KOLMAR-638870 format. One record per atom (N, C-alpha, C): residue in three letters; atom name; x, y, z. Coordinates in nm, 4 decimals. Layout:
BEGIN
<aa->ALA, at->CA, u->X, v->Y, w->Z>;
...
% end
This chain:
BEGIN
<aa->UNK, at->N, u->11.0954, v->12.7478, w->11.6613>;
<aa->UNK, at->CA, u->11.0930, v->12.7113, w->11.5208>;
<aa->UNK, at->C, u->10.9493, v->12.6969, w->11.4707>;
<aa->UNK, at->N, u->10.8667, v->12.6330, w->11.5492>;
<aa->UNK, at->CA, u->10.7270, v->12.6154, w->11.5094>;
<aa->UNK, at->C, u->10.6559, v->12.7494, w->11.4998>;
<aa->UNK, at->N, u->10.6918, v->12.8422, w->11.5858>;
<aa->UNK, at->CA, u->10.6267, v->12.9726, w->11.5812>;
<aa->UNK, at->C, u->10.6658, v->13.0500, w->11.4553>;
<aa->UNK, at->N, u->10.7900, v->13.0341, w->11.4058>;
<aa->UNK, at->CA, u->10.8313, v->13.1002, w->11.2811>;
<aa->UNK, at->C, u->10.7548, v->13.0457, w->11.1621>;
<aa->UNK, at->N, u->10.7349, v->12.9130, w->11.1574>;
<aa->UNK, at->CA, u->10.6610, v->12.8521, w->11.0465>;
<aa->UNK, at->C, u->10.5156, v->12.8978, w->11.0470>;
<aa->UNK, at->N, u->10.4544, v->12.9017, w->11.1652>;
<aa->UNK, at->CA, u->10.3151, v->12.9450, w->11.1703>;
<aa->UNK, at->C, u->10.3040, v->13.0937, w->11.1367>;
<aa->UNK, at->N, u->10.4052, v->13.1727, w->11.1726>;
<aa->UNK, at->CA, u->10.4057, v->13.3154, w->11.1386>;
<aa->UNK, at->C, u->10.4129, v->13.3340, w->10.9873>;
<aa->UNK, at->N, u->10.5031, v->13.2588, w->10.9205>;
<aa->UNK, at->CA, u->10.5151, v->13.2680, w->10.7744>;
<aa->UNK, at->C, u->10.3878, v->13.2218, w->10.7063>;
<aa->UNK, at->N, u->10.3259, v->13.1159, w->10.7583>;
<aa->UNK, at->CA, u->10.2029, v->13.0645, w->10.6998>;
<aa->UNK, at->C, u->10.0913, v->13.1680, w->10.7099>;
<aa->UNK, at->N, u->10.0808, v->13.2347, w->10.8256>;
<aa->UNK, at->CA, u->9.9750, v->13.3346, w->10.8426>;
<aa->UNK, at->C, u->9.9983, v->13.4561, w->10.7530>;
<aa->UNK, at->N, u->10.1241, v->13.4881, w->10.7206>;
<aa->UNK, at->CA, u->10.1525, v->13.6017, w->10.6334>;
<aa->UNK, at->C, u->10.1139, v->13.5745, w->10.4891>;
<aa->UNK, at->N, u->10.1162, v->13.4482, w->10.4475>;
<aa->UNK, at->CA, u->10.0866, v->13.4141, w->10.3080>;
<aa->UNK, at->C, u->9.9532, v->13.3424, w->10.2914>;
<aa->UNK, at->N, u->9.8765, v->13.3291, w->10.3968>;
<aa->UNK, at->CA, u->9.7528, v->13.2530, w->10.3926>;
<aa->UNK, at->C, u->9.6531, v->13.3040, w->10.2891>;
<aa->UNK, at->N, u->9.6301, v->13.4340, w->10.2798>;
<aa->UNK, at->CA, u->9.5326, v->13.4890, w->10.1874>;
<aa->UNK, at->C, u->9.5888, v->13.5201, w->10.0500>;
<aa->UNK, at->N, u->9.7146, v->13.4872, w->10.0236>;
<aa->UNK, at->CA, u->9.7811, v->13.5212, w->9.8987>;
<aa->UNK, at->C, u->9.7360, v->13.4291, w->9.7861>;
<aa->UNK, at->N, u->9.7038, v->13.4875, w->9.6703>;
<aa->UNK, at->CA, u->9.6681, v->13.4111, w->9.5504>;
<aa->UNK, at->C, u->9.7719, v->13.4426, w->9.4449>;
<aa->UNK, at->N, u->9.8377, v->13.3400, w->9.3929>;
<aa->UNK, at->CA, u->9.9364, v->13.3589, w->9.2868>;
<aa->UNK, at->C, u->9.8626, v->13.3669, w->9.1535>;
<aa->UNK, at->N, u->9.8416, v->13.4900, w->9.1043>;
<aa->UNK, at->CA, u->9.7643, v->13.5090, w->8.9816>;
<aa->UNK, at->C, u->9.8289, v->13.4449, w->8.8595>;
<aa->UNK, at->N, u->9.9597, v->13.4224, w->8.8645>;
<aa->UNK, at->CA, u->10.0272, v->13.3574, w->8.7519>;
<aa->UNK, at->C, u->9.9799, v->13.2132, w->8.7343>;
<aa->UNK, at->N, u->9.9218, v->13.1563, w->8.8388>;
<aa->UNK, at->CA, u->9.8773, v->13.0165, w->8.8332>;
<aa->UNK, at->C, u->9.7264, v->13.0016, w->8.8211>;
<aa->UNK, at->N, u->9.6538, v->13.1125, w->8.8262>;
<aa->UNK, at->CA, u->9.5074, v->13.1080, w->8.8143>;
<aa->UNK, at->C, u->9.4717, v->13.1082, w->8.6663>;
<aa->UNK, at->N, u->9.3850, v->13.0148, w->8.6217>;
<aa->UNK, at->CA, u->9.3493, v->13.0100, w->8.4789>;
<aa->UNK, at->C, u->9.2857, v->13.1409, w->8.4316>;
<aa->UNK, at->N, u->9.3239, v->13.1857, w->8.3137>;
<aa->UNK, at->CA, u->9.2709, v->13.3072, w->8.2524>;
<aa->UNK, at->C, u->9.1639, v->13.2670, w->8.1521>;
<aa->UNK, at->N, u->9.0444, v->13.3212, w->8.1680>;
<aa->UNK, at->CA, u->8.9348, v->13.2901, w->8.0765>;
<aa->UNK, at->C, u->8.8861, v->13.4170, w->8.0097>;
<aa->UNK, at->N, u->8.8344, v->13.4016, w->7.8884>;
<aa->UNK, at->CA, u->8.7795, v->13.5131, w->7.8130>;
<aa->UNK, at->C, u->8.6287, v->13.4936, w->7.8025>;
<aa->UNK, at->N, u->8.5491, v->13.6009, w->7.8176>;
<aa->UNK, at->CA, u->8.4039, v->13.5872, w->7.8047>;
<aa->UNK, at->C, u->8.3659, v->13.5341, w->7.6665>;
<aa->UNK, at->N, u->8.2491, v->13.4729, w->7.6585>;
<aa->UNK, at->CA, u->8.2033, v->13.4140, w->7.5333>;
<aa->UNK, at->C, u->8.2023, v->13.5120, w->7.4178>;
<aa->UNK, at->N, u->8.1594, v->13.6352, w->7.4434>;
<aa->UNK, at->CA, u->8.1524, v->13.7364, w->7.3384>;
<aa->UNK, at->C, u->8.2839, v->13.8083, w->7.3136>;
<aa->UNK, at->N, u->8.3891, v->13.7700, w->7.3832>;
<aa->UNK, at->CA, u->8.5188, v->13.8351, w->7.3685>;
<aa->UNK, at->C, u->8.5375, v->13.9456, w->7.4707>;
<aa->UNK, at->N, u->8.6560, v->14.0020, w->7.4738>;
<aa->UNK, at->CA, u->8.6913, v->14.1081, w->7.5673>;
<aa->UNK, at->C, u->8.6584, v->14.2428, w->7.5040>;
<aa->UNK, at->N, u->8.5942, v->14.3316, w->7.5805>;
<aa->UNK, at->CA, u->8.5622, v->14.4654, w->7.5314>;
<aa->UNK, at->C, u->8.6918, v->14.5434, w->7.5135>;
<aa->UNK, at->N, u->8.7065, v->14.6093, w->7.4008>;
<aa->UNK, at->CA, u->8.8235, v->14.6925, w->7.3747>;
<aa->UNK, at->C, u->8.7780, v->14.8315, w->7.3343>;
<aa->UNK, at->N, u->8.8548, v->14.9313, w->7.3735>;
<aa->UNK, at->CA, u->8.8242, v->15.0690, w->7.3377>;
<aa->UNK, at->C, u->8.9548, v->15.1446, w->7.3191>;
<aa->UNK, at->N, u->8.9552, v->15.2445, w->7.2338>;
<aa->UNK, at->CA, u->9.0704, v->15.3313, w->7.2129>;
<aa->UNK, at->C, u->9.0495, v->15.4583, w->7.2927>;
<aa->UNK, at->N, u->9.1578, v->15.5130, w->7.3473>;
<aa->UNK, at->CA, u->9.1496, v->15.6373, w->7.4223>;
<aa->UNK, at->C, u->9.2759, v->15.7187, w->7.4023>;
<aa->UNK, at->N, u->9.2594, v->15.8505, w->7.3836>;
<aa->UNK, at->CA, u->9.3744, v->15.9401, w->7.3815>;
<aa->UNK, at->C, u->9.3582, v->16.0528, w->7.4839>;
<aa->UNK, at->N, u->9.2564, v->16.0380, w->7.5700>;
<aa->UNK, at->CA, u->9.2315, v->16.1320, w->7.6795>;
<aa->UNK, at->C, u->9.1920, v->16.0497, w->7.8028>;
<aa->UNK, at->N, u->9.2533, v->16.0797, w->7.9187>;
<aa->UNK, at->CA, u->9.2207, v->16.0097, w->8.0429>;
<aa->UNK, at->C, u->9.1927, v->16.1124, w->8.1515>;
<aa->UNK, at->N, u->9.0897, v->16.0873, w->8.2292>;
<aa->UNK, at->CA, u->9.0566, v->16.1716, w->8.3435>;
<aa->UNK, at->C, u->9.0260, v->16.0791, w->8.4608>;
<aa->UNK, at->N, u->9.0284, v->16.1321, w->8.5819>;
<aa->UNK, at->CA, u->9.0042, v->16.0480, w->8.6989>;
<aa->UNK, at->C, u->8.9144, v->16.1159, w->8.8003>;
<aa->UNK, at->N, u->8.8386, v->16.0324, w->8.8711>;
<aa->UNK, at->CA, u->8.7619, v->16.0706, w->8.9892>;
<aa->UNK, at->C, u->8.7986, v->15.9688, w->9.0970>;
<aa->UNK, at->N, u->8.7788, v->16.0036, w->9.2250>;
<aa->UNK, at->CA, u->8.8127, v->15.9077, w->9.3298>;
<aa->UNK, at->C, u->8.7256, v->15.9277, w->9.4525>;
<aa->UNK, at->N, u->8.7236, v->15.8225, w->9.5321>;
<aa->UNK, at->CA, u->8.6563, v->15.8229, w->9.6612>;
<aa->UNK, at->C, u->8.7566, v->15.7693, w->9.7625>;
<aa->UNK, at->N, u->8.7210, v->15.7632, w->9.8896>;
<aa->UNK, at->CA, u->8.8139, v->15.7025, w->9.9857>;
<aa->UNK, at->C, u->8.8391, v->15.5540, w->9.9574>;
<aa->UNK, at->N, u->8.7557, v->15.4913, w->9.8759>;
<aa->UNK, at->CA, u->8.7639, v->15.3468, w->9.8536>;
<aa->UNK, at->C, u->8.8247, v->15.3065, w->9.7201>;
<aa->UNK, at->N, u->8.8087, v->15.3912, w->9.6162>;
<aa->UNK, at->CA, u->8.8547, v->15.3487, w->9.4844>;
<aa->UNK, at->C, u->8.8835, v->15.4675, w->9.3927>;
<aa->UNK, at->N, u->8.9382, v->15.4334, w->9.2758>;
<aa->UNK, at->CA, u->8.9736, v->15.5318, w->9.1727>;
<aa->UNK, at->C, u->8.8959, v->15.4965, w->9.0466>;
<aa->UNK, at->N, u->8.8324, v->15.5976, w->8.9872>;
<aa->UNK, at->CA, u->8.7587, v->15.5764, w->8.8622>;
<aa->UNK, at->C, u->8.8351, v->15.6462, w->8.7512>;
<aa->UNK, at->N, u->8.8793, v->15.5675, w->8.6528>;
<aa->UNK, at->CA, u->8.9506, v->15.6212, w->8.5370>;
<aa->UNK, at->C, u->8.8524, v->15.6296, w->8.4212>;
<aa->UNK, at->N, u->8.8432, v->15.7481, w->8.3642>;
<aa->UNK, at->CA, u->8.7508, v->15.7723, w->8.2537>;
<aa->UNK, at->C, u->8.8327, v->15.7910, w->8.1262>;
<aa->UNK, at->N, u->8.8094, v->15.7029, w->8.0295>;
<aa->UNK, at->CA, u->8.8849, v->15.7030, w->7.9048>;
<aa->UNK, at->C, u->8.7974, v->15.7601, w->7.7934>;
<aa->UNK, at->N, u->8.8542, v->15.8547, w->7.7188>;
<aa->UNK, at->CA, u->8.7789, v->15.9224, w->7.6132>;
<aa->UNK, at->C, u->8.8679, v->15.9391, w->7.4901>;
<aa->UNK, at->N, u->8.8054, v->15.9861, w->7.3833>;
<aa->UNK, at->CA, u->8.8779, v->16.0085, w->7.2579>;
<aa->UNK, at->C, u->8.8501, v->16.1503, w->7.2089>;
<aa->UNK, at->N, u->8.9571, v->16.2232, w->7.1805>;
<aa->UNK, at->CA, u->8.9456, v->16.3562, w->7.1218>;
<aa->UNK, at->C, u->8.9238, v->16.3378, w->6.9717>;
<aa->UNK, at->N, u->8.8118, v->16.3887, w->6.9223>;
<aa->UNK, at->CA, u->8.7722, v->16.3694, w->6.7825>;
<aa->UNK, at->C, u->8.7347, v->16.5017, w->6.7171>;
<aa->UNK, at->N, u->8.7415, v->16.5036, w->6.5863>;
<aa->UNK, at->CA, u->8.6872, v->16.6130, w->6.5061>;
<aa->UNK, at->C, u->8.5579, v->16.5615, w->6.4435>;
<aa->UNK, at->N, u->8.4488, v->16.6343, w->6.4621>;
<aa->UNK, at->CA, u->8.3201, v->16.5945, w->6.4049>;
<aa->UNK, at->C, u->8.2620, v->16.7116, w->6.3266>;
<aa->UNK, at->N, u->8.1820, v->16.6828, w->6.2217>;
<aa->UNK, at->CA, u->8.1223, v->16.7907, w->6.1417>;
<aa->UNK, at->C, u->8.0182, v->16.8680, w->6.2221>;
<aa->UNK, at->N, u->8.0058, v->16.9978, w->6.1916>;
<aa->UNK, at->CA, u->7.9006, v->17.0803, w->6.2517>;
<aa->UNK, at->C, u->7.7647, v->17.0284, w->6.2068>;
<aa->UNK, at->N, u->7.6649, v->17.0381, w->6.2944>;
<aa->UNK, at->CA, u->7.5304, v->16.9899, w->6.2602>;
<aa->UNK, at->C, u->7.4662, v->17.0705, w->6.1480>;
<aa->UNK, at->N, u->7.4847, v->17.2013, w->6.1514>;
<aa->UNK, at->CA, u->7.4174, v->17.2856, w->6.0525>;
<aa->UNK, at->C, u->7.4865, v->17.2841, w->5.9165>;
<aa->UNK, at->N, u->7.6185, v->17.2609, w->5.9138>;
<aa->UNK, at->CA, u->7.6928, v->17.2556, w->5.7866>;
<aa->UNK, at->C, u->7.7911, v->17.1386, w->5.7928>;
<aa->UNK, at->N, u->7.7434, v->17.0150, w->5.7738>;
<aa->UNK, at->CA, u->7.8288, v->16.8967, w->5.7902>;
<aa->UNK, at->C, u->7.9215, v->16.8724, w->5.6705>;
<aa->UNK, at->N, u->8.0304, v->16.9479, w->5.6653>;
<aa->UNK, at->CA, u->8.1294, v->16.9293, w->5.5602>;
<aa->UNK, at->C, u->8.2657, v->16.9047, w->5.6247>;
<aa->UNK, at->N, u->8.3621, v->16.8667, w->5.5435>;
<aa->UNK, at->CA, u->8.4977, v->16.8427, w->5.5949>;
<aa->UNK, at->C, u->8.5581, v->16.9695, w->5.6533>;
<aa->UNK, at->N, u->8.5213, v->17.0834, w->5.5974>;
<aa->UNK, at->CA, u->8.5801, v->17.2098, w->5.6439>;
<aa->UNK, at->C, u->8.5112, v->17.2669, w->5.7672>;
<aa->UNK, at->N, u->8.3913, v->17.2200, w->5.7979>;
<aa->UNK, at->CA, u->8.3161, v->17.2715, w->5.9128>;
<aa->UNK, at->C, u->8.3120, v->17.1657, w->6.0228>;
<aa->UNK, at->N, u->8.4227, v->17.1518, w->6.0900>;
<aa->UNK, at->CA, u->8.4317, v->17.0535, w->6.1976>;
<aa->UNK, at->C, u->8.4740, v->17.1222, w->6.3275>;
<aa->UNK, at->N, u->8.4433, v->17.0563, w->6.4375>;
<aa->UNK, at->CA, u->8.4847, v->17.1045, w->6.5690>;
<aa->UNK, at->C, u->8.5284, v->16.9845, w->6.6536>;
<aa->UNK, at->N, u->8.6065, v->17.0122, w->6.7542>;
<aa->UNK, at->CA, u->8.6575, v->16.9061, w->6.8400>;
<aa->UNK, at->C, u->8.5611, v->16.8717, w->6.9519>;
<aa->UNK, at->N, u->8.5539, v->16.7434, w->6.9848>;
<aa->UNK, at->CA, u->8.4765, v->16.6964, w->7.0999>;
<aa->UNK, at->C, u->8.5605, v->16.5929, w->7.1743>;
<aa->UNK, at->N, u->8.5267, v->16.5703, w->7.2994>;
<aa->UNK, at->CA, u->8.5851, v->16.4608, w->7.3764>;
<aa->UNK, at->C, u->8.4720, v->16.3616, w->7.3992>;
<aa->UNK, at->N, u->8.4834, v->16.2448, w->7.3377>;
<aa->UNK, at->CA, u->8.3804, v->16.1409, w->7.3450>;
<aa->UNK, at->C, u->8.4232, v->16.0357, w->7.4471>;
<aa->UNK, at->N, u->8.3500, v->16.0278, w->7.5582>;
<aa->UNK, at->CA, u->8.3848, v->15.9293, w->7.6615>;
<aa->UNK, at->C, u->8.3534, v->15.7902, w->7.6100>;
<aa->UNK, at->N, u->8.4532, v->15.7016, w->7.6176>;
<aa->UNK, at->CA, u->8.4397, v->15.5654, w->7.5657>;
<aa->UNK, at->C, u->8.4103, v->15.4623, w->7.6741>;
<aa->UNK, at->N, u->8.4801, v->15.4743, w->7.7891>;
<aa->UNK, at->CA, u->8.4634, v->15.3737, w->7.8949>;
<aa->UNK, at->C, u->8.5152, v->15.4308, w->8.0264>;
<aa->UNK, at->N, u->8.4600, v->15.3831, w->8.1373>;
<aa->UNK, at->CA, u->8.5102, v->15.4170, w->8.2703>;
<aa->UNK, at->C, u->8.5434, v->15.2865, w->8.3419>;
<aa->UNK, at->N, u->8.6563, v->15.2855, w->8.4097>;
<aa->UNK, at->CA, u->8.7002, v->15.1675, w->8.4842>;
<aa->UNK, at->C, u->8.7283, v->15.2103, w->8.6275>;
<aa->UNK, at->N, u->8.6659, v->15.1421, w->8.7234>;
<aa->UNK, at->CA, u->8.6846, v->15.1728, w->8.8646>;
<aa->UNK, at->C, u->8.7632, v->15.0602, w->8.9299>;
<aa->UNK, at->N, u->8.8699, v->15.0973, w->9.0027>;
<aa->UNK, at->CA, u->8.9534, v->14.9981, w->9.0704>;
<aa->UNK, at->C, u->8.9817, v->15.0444, w->9.2128>;
<aa->UNK, at->N, u->9.0088, v->14.9500, w->9.3045>;
<aa->UNK, at->CA, u->9.0453, v->14.9900, w->9.4408>;
<aa->UNK, at->C, u->9.1851, v->15.0526, w->9.4429>;
<aa->UNK, at->N, u->9.2110, v->15.1304, w->9.5479>;
<aa->UNK, at->CA, u->9.3386, v->15.2010, w->9.5596>;
<aa->UNK, at->C, u->9.4593, v->15.1081, w->9.5494>;
<aa->UNK, at->N, u->9.4521, v->14.9892, w->9.6061>;
<aa->UNK, at->CA, u->9.5667, v->14.8967, w->9.5992>;
<aa->UNK, at->C, u->9.5980, v->14.8579, w->9.4546>;
<aa->UNK, at->N, u->9.4937, v->14.8370, w->9.3748>;
<aa->UNK, at->CA, u->9.5157, v->14.8056, w->9.2338>;
<aa->UNK, at->C, u->9.5686, v->14.9274, w->9.1587>;
<aa->UNK, at->N, u->9.5233, v->15.0468, w->9.1975>;
<aa->UNK, at->CA, u->9.5742, v->15.1693, w->9.1342>;
<aa->UNK, at->C, u->9.7246, v->15.1814, w->9.1577>;
<aa->UNK, at->N, u->9.7684, v->15.1472, w->9.2767>;
<aa->UNK, at->CA, u->9.9119, v->15.1524, w->9.3073>;
<aa->UNK, at->C, u->9.9896, v->15.0496, w->9.2239>;
<aa->UNK, at->N, u->9.9357, v->14.9303, w->9.2094>;
<aa->UNK, at->CA, u->10.0006, v->14.8291, w->9.1251>;
<aa->UNK, at->C, u->10.0044, v->14.8743, w->8.9794>;
<aa->UNK, at->N, u->9.8959, v->14.9350, w->8.9331>;
<aa->UNK, at->CA, u->9.8918, v->14.9872, w->8.7958>;
<aa->UNK, at->C, u->9.9978, v->15.0944, w->8.7764>;
<aa->UNK, at->N, u->10.0102, v->15.1845, w->8.8742>;
<aa->UNK, at->CA, u->10.1145, v->15.2887, w->8.8683>;
<aa->UNK, at->C, u->10.2520, v->15.2266, w->8.8541>;
<aa->UNK, at->N, u->10.2808, v->15.1261, w->8.9351>;
<aa->UNK, at->CA, u->10.4121, v->15.0621, w->8.9310>;
<aa->UNK, at->C, u->10.4363, v->14.9908, w->8.7979>;
<aa->UNK, at->N, u->10.3333, v->14.9235, w->8.7460>;
<aa->UNK, at->CA, u->10.3488, v->14.8548, w->8.6169>;
<aa->UNK, at->C, u->10.3722, v->14.9545, w->8.5045>;
<aa->UNK, at->N, u->10.2942, v->15.0632, w->8.5023>;
<aa->UNK, at->CA, u->10.3118, v->15.1657, w->8.3990>;
<aa->UNK, at->C, u->10.4484, v->15.2323, w->8.4093>;
<aa->UNK, at->N, u->10.4925, v->15.2597, w->8.5316>;
<aa->UNK, at->CA, u->10.6236, v->15.3208, w->8.5524>;
<aa->UNK, at->C, u->10.7339, v->15.2332, w->8.4932>;
<aa->UNK, at->N, u->10.7299, v->15.1038, w->8.5223>;
<aa->UNK, at->CA, u->10.8302, v->15.0117, w->8.4683>;
<aa->UNK, at->C, u->10.8228, v->15.0009, w->8.3170>;
<aa->UNK, at->N, u->10.7019, v->14.9940, w->8.2639>;
<aa->UNK, at->CA, u->10.6835, v->14.9828, w->8.1193>;
<aa->UNK, at->C, u->10.7344, v->15.1072, w->8.0468>;
<aa->UNK, at->N, u->10.7030, v->15.2257, w->8.0996>;
<aa->UNK, at->CA, u->10.7475, v->15.3512, w->8.0370>;
<aa->UNK, at->C, u->10.8992, v->15.3635, w->8.0435>;
<aa->UNK, at->N, u->10.9592, v->15.3268, w->8.1566>;
<aa->UNK, at->CA, u->11.1055, v->15.3311, w->8.1674>;
<aa->UNK, at->C, u->11.1700, v->15.2409, w->8.0630>;
<aa->UNK, at->N, u->11.1170, v->15.1188, w->8.0461>;
<aa->UNK, at->CA, u->11.1715, v->15.0265, w->7.9462>;
<aa->UNK, at->C, u->11.1529, v->15.0800, w->7.8044>;
<aa->UNK, at->N, u->11.0356, v->15.1376, w->7.7763>;
<aa->UNK, at->CA, u->11.0088, v->15.1946, w->7.6443>;
<aa->UNK, at->C, u->11.1071, v->15.3063, w->7.6136>;
<aa->UNK, at->N, u->11.1274, v->15.3969, w->7.7111>;
<aa->UNK, at->CA, u->11.2154, v->15.5111, w->7.6887>;
<aa->UNK, at->C, u->11.3613, v->15.4696, w->7.6763>;
<aa->UNK, at->N, u->11.4009, v->15.3616, w->7.7411>;
<aa->UNK, at->CA, u->11.5380, v->15.3128, w->7.7240>;
<aa->UNK, at->C, u->11.5619, v->15.2687, w->7.5806>;
<aa->UNK, at->N, u->11.4606, v->15.2106, w->7.5185>;
<aa->UNK, at->CA, u->11.4735, v->15.1639, w->7.3800>;
<aa->UNK, at->C, u->11.4505, v->15.2739, w->7.2764>;
<aa->UNK, at->N, u->11.3571, v->15.3652, w->7.3046>;
<aa->UNK, at->CA, u->11.3107, v->15.4601, w->7.2034>;
<aa->UNK, at->C, u->11.3385, v->15.6067, w->7.2337>;
<aa->UNK, at->N, u->11.3948, v->15.6358, w->7.3472>;
<aa->UNK, at->CA, u->11.4177, v->15.7748, w->7.3857>;
<aa->UNK, at->C, u->11.3013, v->15.8290, w->7.4663>;
<aa->UNK, at->N, u->11.3252, v->15.9437, w->7.5288>;
<aa->UNK, at->CA, u->11.2260, v->16.0040, w->7.6178>;
<aa->UNK, at->C, u->11.0988, v->16.0432, w->7.5431>;
<aa->UNK, at->N, u->10.9855, v->16.0116, w->7.6023>;
<aa->UNK, at->CA, u->10.8571, v->16.0553, w->7.5484>;
<aa->UNK, at->C, u->10.8435, v->16.2055, w->7.5734>;
<aa->UNK, at->N, u->10.8087, v->16.2784, w->7.4694>;
<aa->UNK, at->CA, u->10.7940, v->16.4233, w->7.4810>;
<aa->UNK, at->C, u->10.6514, v->16.4610, w->7.4428>;
<aa->UNK, at->N, u->10.6024, v->16.5768, w->7.4920>;
<aa->UNK, at->CA, u->10.4673, v->16.6195, w->7.4543>;
<aa->UNK, at->C, u->10.4548, v->16.6314, w->7.3024>;
<aa->UNK, at->N, u->10.3425, v->16.5863, w->7.2504>;
<aa->UNK, at->CA, u->10.3185, v->16.5928, w->7.1060>;
<aa->UNK, at->C, u->10.2730, v->16.7315, w->7.0657>;
<aa->UNK, at->N, u->10.3063, v->16.7705, w->6.9429>;
<aa->UNK, at->CA, u->10.2631, v->16.8984, w->6.8878>;
<aa->UNK, at->C, u->10.1804, v->16.8701, w->6.7640>;
<aa->UNK, at->N, u->10.0673, v->16.9353, w->6.7541>;
<aa->UNK, at->CA, u->9.9774, v->16.9162, w->6.6435>;
<aa->UNK, at->C, u->10.0037, v->17.0210, w->6.5363>;
<aa->UNK, at->N, u->10.0276, v->16.9794, w->6.4108>;
<aa->UNK, at->CA, u->10.0537, v->17.0775, w->6.3049>;
<aa->UNK, at->C, u->9.9261, v->17.1531, w->6.2677>;
<aa->UNK, at->N, u->9.9442, v->17.2712, w->6.2085>;
<aa->UNK, at->CA, u->9.8313, v->17.3506, w->6.1603>;
<aa->UNK, at->C, u->9.7697, v->17.2828, w->6.0383>;
<aa->UNK, at->N, u->9.6455, v->17.3163, w->6.0109>;
<aa->UNK, at->CA, u->9.5777, v->17.2642, w->5.8911>;
<aa->UNK, at->C, u->9.6530, v->17.3127, w->5.7673>;
<aa->UNK, at->N, u->9.6757, v->17.2278, w->5.6675>;
<aa->UNK, at->CA, u->9.7441, v->17.2709, w->5.5455>;
<aa->UNK, at->C, u->9.6696, v->17.3875, w->5.4788>;
<aa->UNK, at->N, u->9.7465, v->17.4800, w->5.4278>;
<aa->UNK, at->CA, u->9.6872, v->17.5924, w->5.3577>;
<aa->UNK, at->C, u->9.6470, v->17.7083, w->5.4481>;
<aa->UNK, at->N, u->9.6828, v->17.7018, w->5.5765>;
<aa->UNK, at->CA, u->9.6473, v->17.8141, w->5.6652>;
<aa->UNK, at->C, u->9.7707, v->17.8897, w->5.7069>;
% end
């Protein structure tokens, strides 16, 4: 009996219950960024997620509304260890399943042509 208790204790010894750890916000607030493009790089130790935004910007030589081109502007990169990447995958999977149950299956978006073309 004593060996079972010590076995259970050793299995949970390094465990931190994040639900009970106080959450603090930095003095200047939390950095926020918008992204509609995601790319990834990885190493044997971690995963780097690069978040960017697909934008239309005016041409340098003729900066008008009609003379624009698309760019991908990198906004932020976040690097996490593989274990956290797996937890993120599981959280996103559950969230997307719940969203689709309420709103229907997410389908690829289609961009309409410019009016008048």
